[in-house]
C-alpha angles and dihedrals in degrees: 000000000000090000092055091050091049093050092047091049093049092048092048094049091047091052092048092053094048091050090057096055121090126222117239109250116237111232113247115237111206118203119225090252091052090051092049091049090048091051093049092044089053090051088052091051088052091056103265104107105221125169135140100224095200093051090044091055099041108028117066093191092054092047093049091046091050092053091043092051093046092049100041104034112120103231095166114116114240 
């Protein structure tokens, strides 16, 4: 009985310690086409519709950057 309690206690403490650690974030590397898409998506979010249709259709990085820029651009005046 004491052995079961000891094992349970050790397992619980181990889980608590692992829950308190944080994972190291992997840095995000943005390709030039992603950055261009992000810039143009941000311009679109600001009211100046800007998009390279060919790149949007053919380049996944550009397309993802455009959506990211449009969604995350801070268009609020300071």
